GUNU-665622 format. One record per residue: residue number from 1; x, y, z of N, C-alpha, C, O, CB in turn; chain; residue in three letters. Coordinates in steps of 0.2 Angstrom, whole numbers. Atoms other than C-alpha are relative to their C-alpha. Glycine has a CB too. Example, Ala and Ser with C-alpha at 12.3 -4.5 7.8 and 13.67 -1.06 7.14 Angstrom:
% residues 2
PT seq   n.X   n.Y   n.Z  ca.X  ca.Y  ca.Z   c.X   c.Y   c.Z   o.X   o.Y   o.Z  cb.X  cb.Y  cb.Z mol type
PT   1     4    -6     0    62   -22    39     4     6     0     9     5     3    -5     0     6   A  ala
PT   2    -4    -6    -1    68    -5    36    -4     5     3    -1    11     4     2     2    -7   A  ser
END
This chain:
% residues 200
PT seq   n.X   n.Y   n.Z  ca.X  ca.Y  ca.Z   c.X   c.Y   c.Z   o.X   o.Y   o.Z  cb.X  cb.Y  cb.Z mol type
PT   1    -3     6    -4  1553   387   649     3     4     6     7     8     6     5    -4    -3   A  unk
PT   2    -3    -3    -6  1556   392   667     5    -5     3     5   -11     4    -6     1     5   A  unk
PT   3    -5     3    -3  1572   387   676     1     3     7     1     9     8     7     0    -4   A  unk
PT   4    -1    -2    -7  1574   388   695     7     4     0    12     2    -4     0    -5     5   A  unk
PT   5    -6    -4     0  1588   401   699     6    -5     1    11    -3    -3     0     5     6   A  unk
PT   6    -6     4    -1  1600   387   705     2    -4    -7     8    -4    -8    -1    -5     5   A  unk
PT   7    -1     3     7  1598   378   688     2     5    -5     7     3    -9    -6    -4    -2   A  unk
PT   8    -2    -5     5  1599   394   678     8     2     1    11     2    -4    -4     6     1   A  unk
PT   9    -7    -2    -2  1616   398   687     4    -6    -2    10    -5    -4     1     2     7   A  unk
PT  10    -4     6     3  1622   380   683     1     0    -7     6    -2    -9    -4    -6     2   A  unk
PT  11     0    -1     7  1618   383   665     6     5    -2    10     4    -6    -6     1    -4   A  unk
PT  12    -4    -6     1  1628   399   666     7    -2     1    12     0    -3    -1     6     4   A  unk
PT  13    -7     3    -2  1643   390   674     2    -6    -3     8    -9    -2     1     0     7   A  unk
PT  14    -1     6     4  1642   375   663    -1    -7     4     0   -12     1     7     0    -2   A  unk
PT  15     1     7    -4  1638   362   677    -7    -3    -1    -8    -9     0     0     2     7   A  unk
PT  16     6     3     2  1620   360   671    -1     1    -8     0     7   -11    -6     4     3   A  unk
PT  17     1     0     8  1617   356   652    -6    -3    -2    -8    -3    -8     6    -3    -3   A  unk
PT  18     6     4     2  1601   346   653    -6     2     4    -5     5    10     1    -7     0   A  unk
PT  19     6    -1    -3  1583   348   658    -5    -5    -2    -5    -7    -8    -3     7     0   A  unk
PT  20     5     5     1  1569   335   659    -7     3     2    -8     5     7     1    -7     3   A  unk
PT  21     7    -2    -1  1551   340   657    -5    -5    -3    -4    -8    -8    -1     7    -3   A  unk
PT  22     6     3     2  1534   332   655    -4     5    -4    -7     9    -1    -4    -4     5   A  unk
PT  23     5    -4     4  1524   340   641    -4    -4    -5    -2    -9    -7     5     5    -4   A  unk
PT  24     4     3     5  1510   335   630     3     1    -7     2    -3   -11    -8     3     0   A  unk
PT  25    -4    -2     6  1520   344   616     5     4     2     4     8     7    -5     3    -6   A  unk
PT  26    -6    -4    -3  1537   352   618    -2     7     0    -5    10    -5     6    -1    -5   A  unk
PT  27     1    -7     0  1536   370   624     5     4    -3     5    10    -4     0     2     8   A  unk
PT  28    -6    -3     3  1553   374   616     2    -4    -6     1   -10    -6     5     1     5   A  unk
PT  29    -3     3     6  1562   371   600     7     1     0     9     6     2    -4     2    -6   A  unk
PT  30    -7    -1     0  1580   369   596     1     7    -3    -2     9    -8     4    -5    -4   A  unk
PT  31    -1    -6     3  1587   386   593    -3     6     4    -1    12     3    -1     1    -7   A  unk
PT  32     4    -5    -4  1575   395   604     4     3     6     8    -1     9    -7    -2     2   A  unk
PT  33    -4    -3    -6  1582   407   618    -6     3     5   -11     5     3     5     5    -2   A  unk
PT  34     4    -3    -5  1574   413   634     4     3     6    10     0     7    -5    -5     3   A  unk
PT  35    -3    -3    -6  1579   424   649    -1    -4     6    -6    -6     8    -2     7     0   A  unk
PT  36     1     2    -7  1583   418   666     4     5     5     7    10     2     4    -7     0   A  unk
PT  37    -3    -5    -5  1590   426   682     8     0    -1    11     4     1    -1    -3     7   A  unk
PT  38    -7     1     1  1608   420   676     2     2    -7     8     2    -9     2    -7     1   A  unk
PT  39    -1    -2     7  1606   427   658    -4    -4    -5    -9    -7    -3     8    -1    -1   A  unk
PT  40     4     3     5  1600   420   642     2    -7    -2     8    -8    -2     1     4    -7   A  unk
PT  41    -1     8     1  1599   401   639    -3    -2    -7    -8     0    -9    -3    -4     6   A  unk
PT  42     2     2     7  1598   393   622    -2    -7     0     2   -11     4     6     1    -5   A  unk
PT  43     2     7     1  1589   377   618     4    -3    -6     3    -1   -12    -7    -1    -1   A  unk
PT  44    -4     4     5  1601   365   608    -3    -6    -3    -3    -7    -9     7    -2     3   A  unk
PT  45     4     6     3  1590   350   606    -5    -2     5    -5    -1    11     5    -6     0   A  unk
PT  46     6     2    -4  1574   343   612    -2    -8    -3    -3    -9    -9    -6     4    -1   A  unk
PT  47     2     7     2  1570   324   612    -4    -4     5    -3    -3    11     7    -4    -1   A  unk
PT  48     4     4    -5  1557   313   619     4    -6     2     7   -10    -2    -7    -2    -3   A  unk
PT  49    -4     5    -3  1564   300   631    -4    -5     4    -9    -2     7     7     2     3   A  unk
PT  50     3     4    -4  1559   285   641     3     2     7     9     1     8     1    -8    -1   A  unk
PT  51    -3    -2    -7  1561   291   660     4    -6     3     9    -4     6    -6     2     4   A  unk
PT  52    -4     6    -3  1567   273   664     7     0    -2    11    -3     1    -3    -6    -1   A  unk
PT  53    -7     0     3  1582   276   653     5     6     2    10     6     0    -1     0    -7   A  unk
PT  54    -4    -6    -2  1588   292   661     5    -3     5     4    -7    10    -4     5     4   A  unk
PT  55    -5     2    -4  1605   289   669     2     5     6    -1    10     6     6    -1    -4   A  unk
PT  56    -3    -5    -5  1613   296   685     4     6    -2     3    11     0     4    -4     5   A  unk
PT  57    -4    -5     2  1625   305   675    -4     6    -4    -3    12    -3     5    -2    -6   A  unk
PT  58     5    -5     3  1611   314   665    -4     4     5    -5    10     5    -5    -4    -5   A  unk
PT  59     3    -4    -6  1602   318   681     4     5     3     2    10     5    -3    -5     5   A  unk
PT  60    -4    -5    -3  1617   326   688     1     6    -5     2    12    -2     7    -3     1   A  unk
PT  61    -1    -6     5  1619   337   672    -7     4     0    -7     9    -3     1    -3    -7   A  unk
PT  62     6    -4     0  1601   342   675    -1     3     7    -6     6     9    -6    -5    -1   A  unk
PT  63     0    -3    -6  1605   347   693    -4    -4     6    -6    -2    11    -4     7     0   A  unk
PT  64     4     4    -5  1597   332   702     5    -5     3    10    -7    -1    -6    -4    -3   A  unk
PT  65    -5     5    -3  1606   320   714     1    -7    -3     6   -10    -3    -1    -1     7   A  unk
PT  66     0     7     3  1601   304   705    -5     0    -5   -10     4    -5     0    -5     5   A  unk
PT  67     6     1     5  1590   297   691    -6    -1     4   -11     1     2     2    -5    -5   A  unk
PT  68     6     2    -4  1578   290   704    -3     7     3    -9     7     3     2    -5     6   A  unk
PT  69     3    -7    -3  1576   308   712    -3     4    -6    -8     7    -5     6     4     3   A  unk
PT  70     3    -3     5  1573   315   695    -6    -3    -2   -11     0    -4     5     0    -6   A  unk
PT  71     7     3     2  1560   302   690    -5     1     5   -11     1     4     2    -8     0   A  unk
PT  72     5    -2    -5  1552   305   707    -4     6    -1   -10     7     0     3    -1     7   A  unk
PT  73     3    -7     1  1549   323   702    -4     0    -6    -9     4    -7     6     5    -1   A  unk
PT  74     3     0     6  1543   318   685    -7    -5     1   -11    -5    -4     4    -3    -6   A  unk
PT  75     5     5    -1  1531   305   692    -7     2     0   -12    -1    -1     1    -5     6   A  unk
PT  76     7    -2    -1  1516   316   695    -4     1    -6   -10     3    -6     1     7     4   A  unk
PT  77     3    -1     6  1512   318   677     1    -6    -5     6    -9    -5     2     7    -3   A  unk
PT  78     0     6     5  1508   305   663     2     2    -7     2    -2   -12    -6    -4     0   A  unk
PT  79    -2    -2     6  1513   316   649     7    -2    -2    11    -4     2     0     8     0   A  unk
PT  80    -6     2     2  1528   312   638     6     4     3     5     9     5     1     0    -8   A  unk
PT  81    -5    -3    -3  1545   315   645     5     3    -6     7    -1   -10     4    -4     5   A  unk
PT  82    -4    -3     5  1557   327   635     7     1     3     7     4     9    -3     6    -3   A  unk
PT  83    -7    -2    -2  1576   329   637     2     6    -4     2     6   -10     5    -6    -1   A  unk
PT  84    -1    -7     3  1581   347   633     7     1     2    10     1     7    -5     5     3   A  unk
PT  85    -7    -2    -1  1599   351   630     1     8     0    -2    11    -4     5    -3    -6   A  unk
PT  86     0    -7    -1  1603   368   636     8     3     0    12    -1     1    -3     2     7   A  unk
PT  87    -7    -4     0  1618   381   634    -1     7     2    -6    10     0     3    -1    -7   A  unk
PT  88     0    -7    -2  1622   398   641     1     4    -7     6     3   -10     4     1     5   A  unk
PT  89    -1    -4     6  1620   411   627     3     7     1     4    10    -3    -7     1    -4   A  unk
PT  90    -3    -7    -1  1626   426   636    -4     3     6    -9     1     7     1     4    -6   A  unk
PT  91     4    -4    -5  1621   439   649    -6     3    -3    -7     4    -9     4     6     3   A  unk
PT  92     6    -4     2  1604   447   648     2     7    -2     4    11     1    -5     0     6   A  unk
PT  93    -2    -7     2  1606   462   637    -3     5     3    -1    11     3    -2     0    -8   A  unk
PT  94     3    -5    -3  1594   471   647     4     3     6     3     9     8    -7    -2     3   A  unk
PT  95    -4    -2    -6  1606   471   662     5     6    -2     6    11     1     4    -6     3   A  unk
PT  96    -5    -5     2  1620   480   652    -4     7    -2    -1    12    -1     4    -2    -6   A  unk
PT  97     3    -6     2  1607   492   644    -2     4     6    -2    10     6    -6    -2    -4   A  unk
PT  98     2    -4    -6  1600   497   661     5     4     3     4     9     7    -4    -4     5   A  unk
PT  99    -6    -3    -3  1617   502   667     3     6    -4     7    10    -2     6    -5     2   A  unk
PT 100    -2    -5     5  1620   513   652    -4     7     1    -9     8    -2     0    -2    -7   A  unk
PT 101     3    -7    -1  1616   531   658     3     5    -4     1    11    -3     0     1     8   A  unk
PT 102    -4    -5     4  1627   540   646    -5     1    -7    -3    -1   -12     7    -2    -2   A  unk
PT 103     5     0     5  1612   545   635     2     6    -5     3    12    -2    -7     1     2   A  unk
PT 104     0    -6     5  1614   556   619    -7     2    -1   -12    -1     1     4    -3    -7   A  unk
PT 105     7    -3     2  1600   567   612    -3    -5    -4    -9    -6    -4     1     6    -4   A  unk
PT 106     3     5     5  1597   553   599    -3    -6     5    -8    -8     3     5    -3    -5   A  unk
PT 107     3     5    -4  1595   540   613    -6     2     4   -11    -1     4     5    -2     6   A  unk
PT 108     6    -2    -3  1583   551   622    -6     0    -5   -12    -2    -3     1     7     3   A  unk
PT 109     5     0     5  1573   554   606    -3    -7    -1    -9    -8    -2     3     3    -6   A  unk
PT 110     2     7     1  1573   535   603    -5    -3     5   -10    -6     4     6    -4    -1   A  unk
PT 111     4     3    -5  1566   531   620    -7     4     0   -12     1     1     4     1     7   A  unk
PT 112     6    -4     1  1553   545   618    -4    -3    -5   -10    -4    -3     2     8    -2   A  unk
PT 113     4     3     6  1547   537   602    -3    -7     2    -8    -8     1     4    -1    -6   A  unk
PT 114     3     6    -2  1546   520   610    -5     0     5   -10    -3     5     6    -4     3   A  unk
PT 115     5    -1    -5  1536   526   625    -6     3    -3   -12     1    -1     3     4     5   A  unk
PT 116     6    -3     3  1525   536   614    -4    -5    -4   -10    -5    -4     2     6    -5   A  unk
PT 117     3     6     3  1521   520   604    -4    -4     5    -9    -6     3     5    -4    -4   A  unk
PT 118     3     4    -6  1517   511   620    -6     3     2   -11     0     3     5    -2     6   A  unk
PT 119     6    -4    -2  1505   525   625    -5    -1    -5   -11    -2    -3     2     7     2   A  unk
PT 120     6     0     6  1496   525   608    -3    -7     0    -9    -7    -2     4     2    -6   A  unk
PT 121     3     7     0  1494   506   609    -4    -2     6    -7    -7     5     6    -5    -2   A  unk
PT 122     3     2    -6  1487   506   626    -7     1     0   -10     5    -3     3     4     6   A  unk
PT 123     7     0     0  1469   502   629    -2     4     6    -8     6     7    -3    -7     1   A  unk
PT 124     2    -4    -6  1469   512   646     4     7     0     4    10     5     2    -4     6   A  unk
PT 125    -2    -7     0  1477   528   640     8     0     1    11    -5     3    -3     5     4   A  unk
PT 126    -7    -1    -2  1495   535   642     2    -2     7    -1     0    11     2     7    -2   A  unk
PT 127    -2     3    -7  1504   526   656     7     0     1    10     0     7    -3    -7     0   A  unk
PT 128    -7     1    -1  1523   526   653     3     5     5     6     3     9     3     0    -7   A  unk
PT 129    -3    -5    -4  1528   542   661    -3     0     7     1     1    12    -1     7    -3   A  unk
PT 130     3     0    -7  1516   541   675     3    -6     4     4    -6    10    -8    -1     0   A  unk
PT 131    -2     6    -4  1522   523   679     8     1     2    10    -1     7     0    -6    -5   A  unk
PT 132    -7    -1    -2  1541   528   678     0     5     6     4     4    10     3     3    -6   A  unk
PT 133    -1    -5    -5  1538   543   689    -3    -3     7     0    -2    12    -4     6    -1   A  unk
PT 134     2     4    -6  1528   532   701     5    -4     3     6    -4     9    -6    -4    -1   A  unk
PT 135    -5     5    -2  1542   519   702     6     4     3     9     2     8     2    -4    -5   A  unk
PT 136    -6    -4    -3  1555   533   705    -2     3     7     3     4    11     1     5    -5   A  unk
PT 137     2    -3    -6  1545   540   719    -1    -5     5    -1    -3    11    -7     4    -1   A  unk
PT 138     2     5    -5  1540   524   727     4    -7    -1     1   -12    -3    -7    -2     0   A  unk
PT 139    -4     6     1  1555   511   725    -1    -5     5    -3    -4    11     7     2    -1   A  unk
PT 140     1     6    -4  1553   494   732    -6    -1     4    -7    -3     9     6     0     5   A  unk
PT 141     7     0    -3  1535   496   735    -4    -6    -4    -3    -7   -10    -4     6    -1   A  unk
PT 142     3     6     3  1524   480   731    -4     3    -6    -7     8    -6    -5    -3     5   A  unk
PT 143     4    -2     6  1516   480   714    -7     1     1   -10     6    -2     1    -6    -5   A  unk
PT 144     7    -1    -1  1498   478   720    -1     7     3    -6    11     1    -3    -5     5   A  unk
PT 145     1    -6    -3  1501   494   730     1     6    -5    -3    11    -5     5     1     6   A  unk
PT 146    -1    -5     5  1508   504   716    -6     0    -5    -8     5    -7     7    -2    -4   A  unk
PT 147     6     0     5  1494   498   704    -6     3     3   -10     7     0    -1    -8    -2   A  unk
PT 148     6    -3    -3  1481   503   717     0     8     0    -5    11    -1    -1    -3     7   A  unk
PT 149    -1    -7    -1  1488   520   718    -2     4    -7    -4     9    -7     7     2     1   A  unk
PT 150     2    -3     7  1485   523   699    -6    -3    -3    -8    -3    -9     6    -1    -5   A  unk
PT 151     7     2     2  1468   514   699     1    -6    -5    -4    -7    -9    -4     5    -3   A  unk
PT 152     0     6     5  1474   498   690     1    -7     3     2    -7     9     7     1    -4   A  unk
PT 153    -1     7    -2  1474   479   692     7    -2     0    11     1    -4    -4    -5    -4   A  unk
PT 154    -7     2    -1  1490   471   698     3    -3    -6     9     0    -9     1    -4     6   A  unk
PT 155    -3     4     6  1493   459   683     1     5    -6     7     4    -9    -4    -6    -1   A  unk
PT 156    -2    -5     6  1491   472   669     5     5     1     9     7    -3    -7     3    -2   A  unk
PT 157    -5    -5    -2  1501   484   679     7    -3    -1    12     0    -4    -1     3     7   A  unk
PT 158    -6     3     0  1515   472   680     3    -2    -7     9    -1    -8     0    -7     4   A  unk
PT 159    -2     1     7  1515   468   662     2     6    -3     7     6    -7    -6    -3    -4   A  unk
PT 160    -3    -6     2  1517   486   658     7     2     3    11     4    -1    -5     6     2   A  unk
PT 161    -7    -2    -3  1532   488   670     5    -5    -4    11    -2    -5     0    -2     7   A  unk
PT 162    -5     4     4  1540   473   661     2     3    -7     7     2    -9    -3    -7    -1   A  unk
PT 163    -2    -3     6  1539   483   645     5     5     1    10     6    -3    -7     3    -3   A  unk
PT 164    -5    -5    -1  1549   497   653     6    -3     2    12    -1     0    -3     4     6   A  unk
PT 165    -6     4    -2  1561   484   660     4    -2    -7    10    -2    -7    -2    -6     4   A  unk
PT 166    -3     2     6  1564   478   642     3     5    -3     8     4    -8    -6    -3    -5   A  unk
PT 167    -4    -6     3  1569   495   637     6     2     5     9     7     3    -5     6    -1   A  unk
PT 168    -6    -1    -4  1582   495   651    -2     6     5     3     9     8     6     2    -4   A  unk
PT 169     2    -6    -4  1572   509   661    -1    -2     8    -1     3    12    -6     3    -3   A  unk
PT 170     2     2    -7  1567   499   677     4    -7     2     6   -10    -2    -7    -1     1   A  unk
PT 171    -3     6    -3  1574   485   688    -5    -3     5    -8     0     9     7     2     4   A  unk
PT 172     4     3    -5  1564   472   697     3    -3     6     9    -5     5    -4    -6    -4   A  unk
PT 173    -3     3    -7  1567   466   715    -5    -5     3   -11    -6     0     1     6     5   A  unk
PT 174     5     5    -3  1559   453   726    -6     4     2   -12     1     2     4    -4     6   A  unk
PT 175     6    -4    -2  1548   467   732     1     6    -4     5    10    -3     0     2     8   A  unk
PT 176     0    -7     3  1544   481   720     5     1    -6     8    -4    -8     0     5     4   A  unk
PT 177    -4    -2     5  1554   490   707     4     6     2     3     9     7    -4     1    -7   A  unk
PT 178    -3    -6    -1  1566   504   705     2     3    -7     2    -2   -12     6     0     5   A  unk
PT 179    -3    -2     6  1572   515   691     7    -2    -1    11    -2     4     0     8    -1   A  unk
PT 180    -7     2     1  1588   509   683     4     7    -1     1    12    -2     1    -4    -7   A  unk
PT 181    -4    -6     2  1603   521   680    -3     3    -7    -3    10    -7     7    -1     0   A  unk
PT 182     2    -3     7  1597   523   662    -7     3     1    -8     8    -2    -1    -6    -5   A  unk
PT 183     6    -3    -1  1579   526   668     0     7     3    -3    12     1    -5    -4     4   A  unk
PT 184     0    -6    -4  1584   540   680     3     5    -5     1    11    -5     5    -1     6   A  unk
PT 185    -3    -5     5  1595   548   666    -5     2    -5    -5     8    -7     6    -3    -3   A  unk
PT 186     5    -2     5  1581   547   654    -5     5     3    -7    10     0    -4    -6    -2   A  unk
PT 187     4    -5    -3  1569   556   666     3     7     1    -1    12     1    -3    -3     7   A  unk
PT 188    -3    -6    -1  1581   569   669     1     4    -7     2    10    -7     7    -1     3   A  unk
PT 189    -1    -3     7  1583   573   650    -6     1    -4    -6     6    -8     5    -5    -4   A  unk
PT 190     6     0     5  1566   570   642    -4     6     2    -4     9     7    -4    -6     1   A  unk
PT 191     4    -6    -1  1554   584   640    -8    -3     1   -12     1     1     0     5    -6   A  unk
PT 192     7     3    -1  1539   572   641    -2     0     7     3     0    12     0    -8    -3   A  unk
PT 193     2     0    -7  1529   571   657    -7    -4     0   -10    -5    -5    -1     7     3   A  unk
PT 194     6     4    -1  1514   561   664    -6     5    -1    -6    11     0     0    -3     7   A  unk
PT 195     6    -4     1  1497   567   659    -3     3     7    -3     0    12    -6    -5    -2   A  unk
PT 196     2    -3    -6  1491   580   671     6     3     5     5     7     9    -4    -4     4   A  unk
PT 197    -6    -2    -4  1509   583   678     2     7    -3     1     8    -9     5    -5     0   A  unk
PT 198    -3    -6     3  1517   600   676     5    -1    -5     9    -6    -5     3     4     6   A  unk
PT 199    -5     1     6  1527   602   660     7     1     3     8     4     8    -1     5    -5   A  unk
PT 200    -7     0    -2  1546   600   661     3     7    -3     9     8    -2     4    -6    -2   A  unk
END
């Protein structure tokens, strides 16, 4: 479930507690959680509702100026309307992780093992170290340009970078990426290197 940044920040500060969506079937279930720009959001309840019954108060809690304005946004689709109760579940754990650059030998070994598993599972060969080193060398460069440099398509490349982000090793920006403090500390400590690169 995607939330616009303004709405996500509203959930984080408590001013937004509802969302309304038209779905053929609910995309989320109570208890599910998802990441947003403002942290992790939890779904508390999901209920099908009549759009005509939405009140101005509910619309305000969903970040809309009025129920009529909310209904106008829902009017483009004839799928059922669902009322989703949202709550902030806490900060994105990846943010704290990526700032943690005080790596022990065990931390480095654990990251080595995770990256080696990603490399082994890849259909296009080892990619983790090459991608980390590329991002470190070319921060804030557009993803299509980075992908082209290593002979890959943009979308699969972005999916792989997201895997590195989930490990706290990279940070995403409006344009491109950079290594996180944790990612830089890892590259300085690991003995792994990209295929074809000089050994460390």
